C-alpha positions as a Markdown table, in Angstrom:
| # | Residue | x | y | z |
|---|---|---|---|---|
| 1 | Met | 39.9 | 77.0 | -1.0 |
| 2 | Leu | 41.0 | 79.1 | 2.0 |
| 3 | Gly | 39.8 | 79.6 | 5.6 |
| 4 | Lys | 37.8 | 77.1 | 7.6 |
| 5 | Thr | 37.8 | 74.3 | 5.1 |
| 6 | Ala | 41.6 | 74.4 | 4.8 |
| 7 | Asn | 41.8 | 74.6 | 8.5 |
| 8 | Gly | 39.6 | 71.5 | 9.0 |
| 9 | Leu | 41.6 | 69.4 | 6.5 |
| 10 | Tyr | 45.0 | 70.5 | 7.9 |
| 11 | Trp | 44.0 | 69.7 | 11.5 |
| 12 | Met | 42.2 | 66.5 | 10.6 |
| 13 | Tyr | 45.4 | 65.0 | 9.3 |
| 14 | Arg | 47.6 | 66.5 | 12.0 |
| 15 | Tyr | 45.4 | 64.9 | 14.6 |
| 16 | Leu | 45.6 | 61.5 | 12.9 |
| 17 | Glu | 49.4 | 61.7 | 12.6 |
| 18 | Arg | 49.6 | 62.8 | 16.3 |
| 19 | Ala | 47.5 | 59.9 | 17.4 |
| 20 | Glu | 49.8 | 57.5 | 15.6 |
| 21 | Ala | 53.0 | 59.2 | 16.8 |
| 22 | Thr | 51.8 | 59.2 | 20.4 |
| 23 | Ser | 51.1 | 55.5 | 20.2 |
| 24 | Arg | 54.6 | 55.0 | 18.8 |
| 25 | Leu | 56.1 | 57.0 | 21.6 |
| 26 | Val | 54.2 | 55.0 | 24.3 |
| 27 | Glu | 55.5 | 51.8 | 22.7 |
| 28 | Thr | 59.0 | 53.2 | 22.5 |
| 29 | Gly | 58.9 | 54.2 | 26.2 |
| 30 | Gln | 57.7 | 50.8 | 27.1 |
| 31 | Arg | 60.5 | 49.0 | 25.2 |
| 32 | Ile | 63.2 | 51.3 | 26.5 |
| 33 | Ala | 61.9 | 51.0 | 30.1 |
| 34 | Leu | 62.2 | 47.2 | 29.8 |
| 35 | Thr | 66.0 | 47.6 | 29.2 |
| 36 | Arg | 66.5 | 49.6 | 32.4 |
| 37 | Leu | 67.3 | 48.3 | 35.8 |
| 38 | Gly | 65.0 | 49.4 | 38.7 |
| 39 | Ser | 62.1 | 51.8 | 38.5 |
| 40 | Ser | 61.1 | 53.2 | 35.1 |
| 41 | Asp | 59.1 | 56.1 | 36.6 |
| 42 | Ala | 61.8 | 58.7 | 35.7 |
| 43 | Glu | 61.8 | 57.4 | 32.1 |
| 44 | Trp | 58.1 | 57.9 | 31.9 |
| 45 | Arg | 58.4 | 61.5 | 33.1 |
| 46 | Ser | 60.9 | 62.0 | 30.3 |
| 47 | Ile | 58.5 | 60.4 | 27.8 |
| 48 | Leu | 55.8 | 62.8 | 28.9 |
| 49 | Gln | 58.2 | 65.7 | 28.6 |
| 50 | Thr | 59.3 | 64.7 | 25.1 |
| 51 | Ala | 55.6 | 64.4 | 24.0 |
| 52 | Gly | 55.0 | 67.9 | 25.3 |
| 53 | Met | 52.5 | 66.5 | 27.9 |
| 54 | Leu | 54.4 | 66.8 | 31.2 |
| 55 | Gln | 53.1 | 70.2 | 32.2 |
| 56 | Ser | 49.4 | 69.3 | 31.6 |
| 57 | Phe | 50.0 | 65.9 | 33.4 |
| 58 | Glu | 51.5 | 67.6 | 36.4 |
| 59 | Ala | 48.5 | 70.0 | 36.5 |
| 60 | Ser | 46.3 | 67.0 | 37.1 |
| 61 | Asp | 48.1 | 66.4 | 40.4 |
| 62 | Glu | 48.8 | 62.7 | 39.6 |
| 63 | Glu | 52.0 | 61.0 | 40.5 |
| 64 | Val | 54.2 | 60.1 | 37.5 |
| 65 | Thr | 54.1 | 56.3 | 37.3 |
| 66 | Lys | 54.2 | 54.0 | 34.3 |
| 67 | Asp | 50.5 | 53.2 | 34.4 |
| 68 | Ala | 49.4 | 56.8 | 35.0 |
| 69 | Ala | 51.6 | 58.1 | 32.2 |
| 70 | Ile | 50.4 | 55.5 | 29.7 |
| 71 | Asp | 46.8 | 56.2 | 30.5 |
| 72 | Trp | 47.3 | 59.9 | 30.2 |
| 73 | Met | 48.9 | 59.6 | 26.8 |
| 74 | Leu | 46.5 | 57.0 | 25.4 |
| 75 | Arg | 43.0 | 57.8 | 26.7 |
| 76 | Ser | 42.7 | 60.8 | 29.1 |
| 77 | Arg | 40.1 | 63.3 | 27.9 |
| 78 | Ala | 41.8 | 65.9 | 30.0 |
| 79 | Asn | 44.8 | 65.6 | 27.8 |
| 80 | Pro | 44.2 | 67.3 | 24.4 |
| 81 | Ser | 46.9 | 65.4 | 22.8 |
| 82 | Ser | 46.0 | 61.9 | 24.0 |
| 83 | Val | 45.5 | 59.2 | 21.3 |
| 84 | Leu | 41.7 | 59.1 | 22.0 |
| 85 | Thr | 41.2 | 62.9 | 22.0 |
| 86 | Ser | 43.4 | 63.3 | 18.9 |
| 87 | Ile | 41.3 | 60.7 | 17.0 |
| 88 | Glu | 38.1 | 62.4 | 18.2 |
| 89 | Gly | 39.5 | 65.7 | 17.0 |
| 90 | Ala | 40.3 | 64.2 | 13.6 |
| 91 | Arg | 36.8 | 62.9 | 13.2 |
| 92 | Gln | 35.2 | 66.2 | 14.3 |
| 93 | Asn | 37.2 | 68.0 | 11.7 |
| 94 | Ala | 36.4 | 65.4 | 9.1 |
| 95 | Arg | 32.7 | 66.0 | 9.8 |
| 96 | Leu | 33.2 | 69.8 | 9.3 |
| 97 | Val | 34.8 | 69.2 | 5.9 |
| 98 | Arg | 32.8 | 66.1 | 4.9 |
| 99 | Thr | 32.0 | 67.4 | 1.4 |
| 100 | Ala | 35.8 | 67.8 | 0.7 |
| 101 | Leu | 36.5 | 64.1 | 1.4 |
| 102 | Thr | 35.8 | 61.0 | -0.6 |
| 103 | His | 33.4 | 58.4 | 0.8 |
| 104 | Glu | 36.4 | 56.1 | 1.3 |
| 105 | Val | 38.3 | 58.6 | 3.4 |
| 106 | Trp | 35.3 | 59.4 | 5.5 |
| 107 | Glu | 34.6 | 55.7 | 6.2 |
| 108 | Ala | 38.3 | 55.1 | 7.1 |
| 109 | Val | 38.2 | 58.0 | 9.6 |
| 110 | Asn | 35.0 | 56.9 | 11.1 |
| 111 | Gly | 36.3 | 53.3 | 11.4 |
| 112 | Cys | 39.4 | 54.7 | 13.1 |
| 113 | Tyr | 37.3 | 56.5 | 15.6 |
| 114 | Met | 35.1 | 53.5 | 16.3 |
| 115 | Thr | 38.1 | 51.3 | 16.9 |
| 116 | Ala | 39.8 | 53.8 | 19.2 |
| 117 | Arg | 36.7 | 54.2 | 21.3 |
| 118 | Glu | 36.5 | 50.4 | 21.7 |
| 119 | Val | 40.1 | 49.6 | 22.5 |
| 120 | Leu | 40.6 | 52.6 | 24.7 |
| 121 | Ala | 37.3 | 52.3 | 26.6 |
| 122 | Arg | 39.3 | 51.1 | 29.7 |
| 123 | Lys | 42.9 | 51.2 | 30.9 |
| 124 | Val | 45.2 | 49.3 | 28.7 |
| 125 | Gly | 47.3 | 46.6 | 30.5 |
| 126 | Glu | 50.9 | 46.0 | 29.8 |
| 127 | Arg | 50.1 | 42.7 | 28.1 |
| 128 | Asp | 47.6 | 44.3 | 25.7 |
| 129 | Leu | 49.7 | 47.4 | 24.9 |
| 130 | Pro | 51.4 | 46.1 | 21.7 |
| 131 | Lys | 48.1 | 44.8 | 20.2 |
| 132 | Val | 46.2 | 48.0 | 21.0 |
| 133 | Met | 49.0 | 50.2 | 19.6 |
| 134 | Gly | 49.1 | 48.0 | 16.5 |
| 135 | Glu | 45.4 | 48.5 | 15.9 |
| 136 | Ile | 45.7 | 52.3 | 16.2 |
| 137 | Arg | 48.5 | 52.4 | 13.7 |
| 138 | Gln | 46.6 | 50.1 | 11.3 |
| 139 | Arg | 43.5 | 52.3 | 11.4 |
| 140 | Thr | 45.4 | 55.5 | 10.8 |
| 141 | Ala | 47.3 | 53.8 | 8.0 |
| 142 | Leu | 44.0 | 53.0 | 6.4 |
| 143 | Val | 43.1 | 56.7 | 6.3 |
| 144 | Arg | 46.4 | 57.4 | 4.6 |
| 145 | Gly | 45.8 | 54.6 | 2.1 |
| 146 | Ala | 42.3 | 55.9 | 1.3 |
| 147 | Thr | 43.7 | 59.4 | 0.9 |
| 148 | His | 46.4 | 58.3 | -1.5 |
| 149 | Gly | 44.0 | 56.1 | -3.5 |
| 150 | Thr | 40.9 | 58.2 | -3.8 |
| 151 | Met | 41.6 | 61.9 | -3.3 |
| 152 | Met | 42.1 | 64.4 | -6.2 |
| 153 | Arg | 45.6 | 66.0 | -6.2 |
| 154 | Asn | 44.3 | 69.5 | -5.7 |
| 155 | Asp | 44.5 | 72.1 | -2.9 |
| 156 | Ile | 42.4 | 69.8 | -0.6 |
| 157 | Tyr | 45.1 | 67.1 | -0.9 |
| 158 | Asn | 47.9 | 69.6 | -0.4 |
| 159 | Phe | 46.5 | 70.9 | 2.9 |
| 160 | Ala | 46.0 | 67.3 | 4.1 |
| 161 | Arg | 49.6 | 66.4 | 3.3 |
| 162 | Ile | 51.0 | 69.6 | 4.9 |
| 163 | Gly | 49.2 | 68.8 | 8.1 |
| 164 | Thr | 50.5 | 65.2 | 8.0 |
| 165 | Phe | 54.1 | 66.1 | 7.4 |
| 166 | Leu | 54.3 | 69.0 | 9.8 |
| 167 | Glu | 53.1 | 66.7 | 12.6 |
| 168 | Arg | 55.4 | 63.8 | 11.4 |
| 169 | Ala | 58.5 | 66.0 | 11.4 |
| 170 | Asp | 57.7 | 67.3 | 14.8 |
| 171 | Asn | 57.3 | 63.8 | 16.2 |
| 172 | Thr | 60.4 | 62.3 | 14.6 |
| 173 | Ala | 62.4 | 65.0 | 16.1 |
| 174 | Arg | 60.9 | 64.3 | 19.5 |
| 175 | Ile | 61.5 | 60.6 | 19.3 |
| 176 | Leu | 65.1 | 61.2 | 18.5 |
| 177 | Asp | 65.3 | 63.5 | 21.5 |
| 178 | Val | 64.1 | 60.7 | 23.7 |
| 179 | Lys | 67.3 | 58.7 | 23.0 |
| 180 | Tyr | 69.9 | 61.4 | 22.5 |
| 181 | Tyr | 69.0 | 63.7 | 25.3 |
| 182 | Val | 66.3 | 62.7 | 27.7 |
| 183 | Leu | 67.1 | 59.0 | 27.9 |
| 184 | Leu | 70.8 | 59.3 | 27.1 |
| 185 | Pro | 72.5 | 56.1 | 28.4 |
| 186 | Thr | 75.3 | 56.1 | 30.9 |
| 187 | Val | 78.9 | 56.0 | 29.5 |
| 188 | Met | 79.1 | 52.4 | 30.6 |
| 189 | Ser | 76.2 | 51.3 | 28.5 |
| 190 | Val | 77.3 | 52.9 | 25.2 |
| 191 | Gly | 77.9 | 50.2 | 22.7 |
| 192 | Ser | 76.6 | 47.5 | 25.0 |
| 193 | Ser | 73.8 | 45.0 | 24.2 |
| 194 | Ile | 71.4 | 47.3 | 26.2 |
| 195 | Asp | 72.5 | 50.3 | 24.1 |
| 196 | Asn | 71.9 | 48.4 | 20.8 |
| 197 | Val | 68.5 | 47.3 | 22.0 |
| 198 | Gln | 67.6 | 50.9 | 22.6 |
| 199 | Trp | 68.8 | 52.0 | 19.2 |
| 200 | Glu | 66.8 | 49.2 | 17.5 |
| 201 | Thr | 63.8 | 50.4 | 19.5 |
| 202 | Ile | 64.1 | 53.9 | 18.2 |
| 203 | Leu | 64.3 | 52.7 | 14.6 |
| 204 | Arg | 61.2 | 50.5 | 15.2 |
| 205 | Ser | 59.3 | 53.4 | 16.6 |
| 206 | Val | 59.4 | 55.2 | 13.3 |
| 207 | Ser | 59.1 | 52.0 | 11.1 |
| 208 | Ala | 62.7 | 52.5 | 10.0 |
| 209 | Arg | 64.5 | 49.3 | 11.1 |
| 210 | Gly | 64.2 | 47.5 | 7.8 |
| 211 | Gly | 65.2 | 50.5 | 5.7 |
| 212 | Phe | 68.2 | 51.2 | 8.0 |
| 213 | Arg | 69.4 | 47.6 | 7.6 |
| 214 | Met | 69.1 | 47.9 | 3.9 |
| 215 | Thr | 71.2 | 51.0 | 3.9 |
| 216 | Tyr | 73.8 | 50.4 | 6.7 |
| 217 | Gly | 73.6 | 46.7 | 7.7 |
| 218 | Asn | 73.2 | 45.4 | 11.2 |
| 219 | Asp | 75.5 | 47.7 | 13.1 |
| 220 | Tyr | 73.7 | 50.4 | 15.1 |
| 221 | Asp | 76.1 | 53.3 | 14.9 |
| 222 | Pro | 74.7 | 56.5 | 16.4 |
| 223 | Gly | 75.9 | 58.7 | 13.6 |
| 224 | Asp | 74.4 | 56.5 | 11.0 |
| 225 | Ile | 71.0 | 56.4 | 12.8 |
| 226 | Ala | 70.9 | 60.1 | 13.3 |
| 227 | Ser | 71.8 | 60.7 | 9.7 |
| 228 | Phe | 69.1 | 58.3 | 8.5 |
| 229 | Leu | 66.4 | 59.8 | 10.6 |
| 230 | Ile | 67.3 | 63.4 | 10.0 |
| 231 | Leu | 68.9 | 63.8 | 6.6 |
| 232 | Asp | 68.0 | 60.8 | 4.4 |
| 233 | Arg | 65.4 | 61.9 | 1.9 |
| 234 | Arg | 64.4 | 58.4 | 1.0 |
| 235 | Met | 63.2 | 57.6 | 4.6 |
| 236 | Pro | 59.5 | 58.7 | 4.8 |
| 237 | Arg | 59.7 | 59.8 | 8.4 |
| 238 | Ser | 63.0 | 61.6 | 8.3 |
| 239 | Leu | 63.1 | 65.3 | 8.9 |
| 240 | Ala | 64.5 | 65.9 | 5.4 |
| 241 | Phe | 61.8 | 63.9 | 3.8 |
| 242 | Cys | 58.9 | 65.6 | 5.7 |
| 243 | Val | 60.2 | 69.1 | 5.2 |
| 244 | Gly | 60.8 | 68.4 | 1.5 |
| 245 | Lys | 57.2 | 67.2 | 1.1 |
| 246 | Ile | 55.9 | 70.3 | 2.9 |
| 247 | Arg | 57.8 | 72.5 | 0.5 |
| 248 | Asp | 56.5 | 70.6 | -2.5 |
| 249 | Asn | 52.9 | 70.9 | -1.3 |
| 250 | Leu | 53.3 | 74.6 | -0.5 |
| 251 | Glu | 54.7 | 75.1 | -4.0 |
| 252 | His | 51.6 | 73.4 | -5.5 |
| 253 | Leu | 49.4 | 75.8 | -3.4 |
| 254 | Cys | 51.5 | 78.8 | -4.7 |
| 255 | Arg | 50.8 | 77.8 | -8.3 |
| 256 | Thr | 47.1 | 77.2 | -7.5 |
| 257 | Tyr | 46.5 | 80.6 | -5.8 |
| 258 | Gly | 49.1 | 82.6 | -7.7 |
| 259 | Thr | 50.9 | 83.7 | -4.5 |
| 260 | Thr | 54.2 | 83.4 | -2.8 |
| 261 | Pro | 53.5 | 83.4 | 0.9 |
| 262 | Glu | 55.9 | 83.8 | 3.8 |
| 263 | Ser | 55.5 | 80.1 | 4.8 |
| 264 | Leu | 57.2 | 79.1 | 1.5 |
| 265 | Ala | 60.2 | 81.2 | 2.5 |
| 266 | Arg | 60.3 | 79.7 | 5.9 |
| 267 | Val | 60.2 | 76.1 | 4.7 |
| 268 | Ser | 62.9 | 76.8 | 2.2 |
| 269 | Tyr | 65.0 | 78.3 | 5.0 |
| 270 | Ile | 64.6 | 75.1 | 7.1 |
| 271 | Gln | 65.5 | 72.8 | 4.3 |
| 272 | Asp | 68.4 | 74.8 | 2.9 |
| 273 | Arg | 69.9 | 75.8 | 6.3 |
| 274 | Tyr | 69.4 | 72.7 | 8.4 |
| 275 | Leu | 68.7 | 69.7 | 6.2 |
| 276 | Thr | 71.4 | 69.9 | 3.5 |
| 277 | Arg | 74.4 | 69.5 | 5.8 |
| 278 | Asp | 76.3 | 66.4 | 7.0 |
| 279 | Ile | 75.7 | 64.7 | 10.3 |
| 280 | Asp | 79.2 | 65.6 | 11.6 |
| 281 | Ser | 78.3 | 69.3 | 11.5 |
| 282 | Val | 75.0 | 68.5 | 13.3 |
| 283 | Phe | 76.9 | 66.7 | 16.1 |
| 284 | Asp | 79.5 | 69.6 | 16.3 |
| 285 | Asp | 76.7 | 72.0 | 17.0 |
| 286 | Gly | 75.1 | 69.7 | 19.5 |
| 287 | Leu | 72.3 | 67.3 | 18.5 |
| 288 | His | 69.9 | 68.3 | 21.2 |
| 289 | Gln | 70.3 | 72.0 | 20.4 |
| 290 | Tyr | 69.9 | 71.2 | 16.7 |
| 291 | Ile | 66.7 | 69.3 | 17.3 |
| 292 | Gln | 65.2 | 72.0 | 19.5 |
| 293 | Thr | 66.0 | 74.6 | 16.9 |
| 294 | Val | 64.4 | 72.6 | 14.1 |
| 295 | Leu | 61.3 | 71.9 | 16.4 |
| 296 | Ser | 61.0 | 75.7 | 17.0 |
| 297 | Leu | 61.2 | 76.5 | 13.3 |
| 298 | Ile | 58.6 | 73.8 | 12.4 |
| 299 | Gly | 56.3 | 75.2 | 15.0 |
| 300 | Gly | 56.7 | 78.7 | 13.5 |
| 301 | Leu | 56.1 | 77.3 | 10.0 |
| 302 | Gly | 52.8 | 75.8 | 11.1 |
| 303 | Ala | 51.7 | 79.1 | 12.6 |
| 304 | Gln | 52.7 | 81.0 | 9.5 |
| 305 | Ile | 50.7 | 78.6 | 7.2 |
| 306 | Glu | 47.6 | 79.3 | 9.3 |
| 307 | Ile | 48.1 | 83.0 | 8.8 |
| 308 | Asp | 48.9 | 82.7 | 5.1 |
| 309 | Tyr | 45.9 | 80.7 | 4.3 |
| 310 | Arg | 43.5 | 82.5 | 6.6 |
| 311 | Phe | 42.5 | 79.4 | 8.7 |
| 312 | Tyr | 40.5 | 81.4 | 11.2 |
| 313 | Glu | 38.6 | 83.8 | 9.0 |
């Protein structure tokens, strides 16, 4: 199964993961902004930049404010990566590959779309933001659950999983960058109660708080958190976990089609060169530079997969 069907499955699951990740990023920005003194508009500019949405937002000629940024990220149809447009894109791709999906997956995608249209029909107020974000995450999780529970483990499943984990790796790296680079605290706040709240917020944003506490206890050490979110292969949103799953799924496709495409060499390089080292060497190289390099490599991997499996033929 190559070409348009593979393309539809891949992008359906990328869009769903993007919608969930954007909702997590909005909630992360809101929580971090609450720990800051004074105006949070600069922080929301940074959130837009981290989400890769700042350039398109500035083209709309709106002033960057908290309310404008949140609305752009959640429901603007002029923003191709907003939560609403991402879920609409997922449903459109699901319609194109309807025969490749089980009834349960289709119903879950359709339900996600209907919920998003309802809760994002108007601007979301600050008081309602946690509830709305929770509903979005719950609906995307239902699609994942239906996928795991009802889909055959064949090439259809592999393309779905590759799309999911490419998008998830990209977004975990971006969320890390919010804290370590764009919203880096002042020297005075490092180790303070404000700094600890921000670290806890980052862990919450990728559903990693409980797992981190099981592994490291209640002390929020930056090195431990970075190691957990980048290198820990047990953590389902870490970079190492996501890239490992992409490699597994590509290997399954290689066996299915009897080929060894360039994308397999690329994912192997990312895993072996960047995700088998210790966190001290990552910090020595510079965490921001490391994340930007990995983001670039993940983007190149996605483009190569589209070439290898002839998405647009």
